[in-house]
VOGU-3710 file (C-alpha; in Angstrom, 3 decimals, decimal comma):
1> mndprilnik> -7,080/-42,235/12,641  -9,936/-40,241/11,234  -11,839/-39,024/14,257  -14,455/-36,432/13,254  -14,340/-34,976/16,790  -10,767/-33,723/16,354  -10,249/-30,181/15,146  -8,486/-29,529/11,867  -6,057/-26,683/12,616  -5,146/-24,790/9,464
11> sahhiqktsp> -3,216/-21,948/11,115  -3,218/-19,853/14,251  -6,302/-18,011/13,007  -8,258/-20,770/11,274  -9,649/-23,839/13,015  -12,188/-26,064/11,328  -14,494/-27,850/13,739  -15,386/-31,289/12,467  -17,655/-32,480/15,292  -21,333/-31,714/15,693
21> anepmeahls> -21,914/-28,594/17,781  -24,447/-30,343/20,004  -22,190/-33,264/20,970  -21,667/-33,240/24,763  -18,123/-32,988/26,123  -18,811/-36,097/28,216  -18,664/-38,078/24,972  -14,936/-37,370/24,918  -13,860/-39,364/27,956  -10,142/-38,543/27,777
31> vsrtlgllaa> -10,860/-34,835/27,378  -13,314/-34,912/30,275  -10,784/-36,667/32,513  -8,024/-34,245/31,575  -10,228/-31,222/32,217  -11,324/-32,759/35,516  -7,707/-33,166/36,625  -6,928/-29,620/35,546  -9,936/-28,260/37,462  -8,973/-30,209/40,592
41> dmdahpeliq> -5,421/-28,872/40,415  -6,681/-25,315/39,935  -8,988/-25,713/42,941  -6,160/-27,110/45,076  -3,570/-24,508/44,046  -5,269/-21,305/42,823  -2,163/-19,305/43,759  -0,282/-20,983/40,898  -2,679/-19,806/38,180  -1,044/-17,219/35,939
51> pvdsrlvdri> -2,403/-15,371/32,930  -0,897/-16,166/29,561  1,501/-13,388/28,677  0,901/-11,805/25,263  4,618/-12,159/24,518  4,276/-15,937/24,910  1,323/-15,977/22,519  3,313/-13,890/20,018  6,282/-16,259/20,344  4,100/-19,348/19,810
61> nalvgqadvd> 2,491/-17,756/16,756  5,910/-16,836/15,381  7,089/-20,434/15,757  4,027/-22,367/14,566  1,411/-19,823/13,537  1,647/-20,632/9,848  1,871/-24,422/10,192  -1,063/-26,414/8,831  -1,995/-29,321/11,095  -4,580/-31,966/10,292
71> lnsplsaede> -4,976/-34,136/13,389  -7,218/-36,516/11,429  -4,531/-37,528/8,952  -2,226/-40,421/9,846  1,459/-39,826/10,504  3,878/-40,736/7,767  6,465/-43,450/8,439  9,210/-40,892/9,051  7,056/-39,075/11,632  6,543/-42,141/13,805
//
């Protein structure tokens, strides 16, 4: 899989965008559907929306903040 539309995440503070900036979101059908479902759920249940706590962000960064992730590279045999 080498999809140029997928972001290359180097760390919590460095994301390399590989898709053209002018490409419409509608071109990404699965993303559009997911965002549509999320929007419908938020409209149906706005009382459940909560802000992301800064402690959660700090915890996520502590766990994976320094991990380099390249979503365009294939998984190795042991990862599958």
